[in-house]
Every structure is written in structure tokens, then in C-alpha cells.
N, C-alpha and C positions, 0 to 999 in steps of 0.2 A: 260308685265306691268299691274300691279292690275288696277281693274276697282274702281275709287272713287265714292263712293255713293254721290247721289244728296241730297242737304241741302234744306228743302223745308223750306221760310220765309213768314211769313204774316205781312205786315205792314199795320197799321190802323193808318192813320192821320184823323185830324179834317177837312181839307177842300176838297171842291169836285171837285176843278177846278185845281188850281195852284198845289198843292202839289202833287197830281196823275199824272199829266202831267210832273212834274220833276222827279218822282220817275219812272214813266212808261220808261223816257230816260234812268235812270240807267239801270233798267231792262234789256233793251235791250242790254246794253254792257257786264253785268255780266253773262246773260244767255246764251250767245253766245259759252261760254267755257264749258257749260253744266254741272258745279258744283251746281247752285241752280237754285231753281225754285220758285219765286217770286209771291206771289199774295197780291194784294194791295187794301185796303177797305178805302173809298166806291168806288162802281163802280160807274163810271160816269153817269149811269141811275139810280143810286139809290137816290129815292126821298125824302126818310125817314132816311138818313144815322144819325149814331148819330154823335155830333160834340165837345159836351163838355167832358173833361178831363174823369170824372167817367163814363159815356155812352161810351168813347173809349175804357177806361180799361174792363169794361163789357162786350163790343165785344170781346177784347183779351181773356178773360177768357172764355165766351163761345167757342171759337174756337182753344184752346189750345191743345188741344188731336188731331189735325187734322194737325199740324207742328211742325216742329224741334225748330224753332227759332220765338217768336213774337216780333215785334216793336211797339210801340207806339210813334207817333210824334204828338205833337201838339204845337202851341205857349200859353206859359205860361201868357204872358202878356194879363190884362184884366179879367183873370179867377181868381176867388175867392177860388175855391175846388180844386186848384191842390194839396196841401198836402195830403188833404182827398184820392185822385186819387192814390197818390204812397202808402197809407197805406192798400188800398185795396188788393194789390199783394201779 
């Protein structure tokens, strides 16, 4: 049986508590199959993480060469520059 290569995913999210906890639980489930390697931003110890859409997109762009896929997760409610964030990519 051929070996399936691991896909690395970088998930960049705005929240420092709720979103990473939720995503860590999903990570635990999917990484058990050894097909995915997931890194979640921000690290819970990161005091200066980016949380606005443009900052999150820039964080993703800065790390795009290190991962197979990058996902940016944020709540657009309350932000006025989410359209600008989409244009950056």
C-alpha cells in the first residue's frame, strides 16, 4: 500500500482562546489518521498576536511557503476592512 503524504495546514484565527481550543480539538481528531499536520495561530502564549482581518491575512502570507494549505478564520461582524483583507490575497 503506498504511503499517503502528510498535508500541512496552517490555521490563522483571530481569537486567542475560543477558536484555538475548538480547532485544537478538531486537530486531535484528524491528526490521528496521520494524513494532516495542523498548526494553529495564535499560540495560546502569544501576547502580541494579530487579530484583525488584514493582520491575519498578512500572517498567512508571511508563512505561505511553509505549509501546503493556509486557512484564515475570523468573524467578519464588526470589522470594516474584511473586503480589503480578501483583496490582499
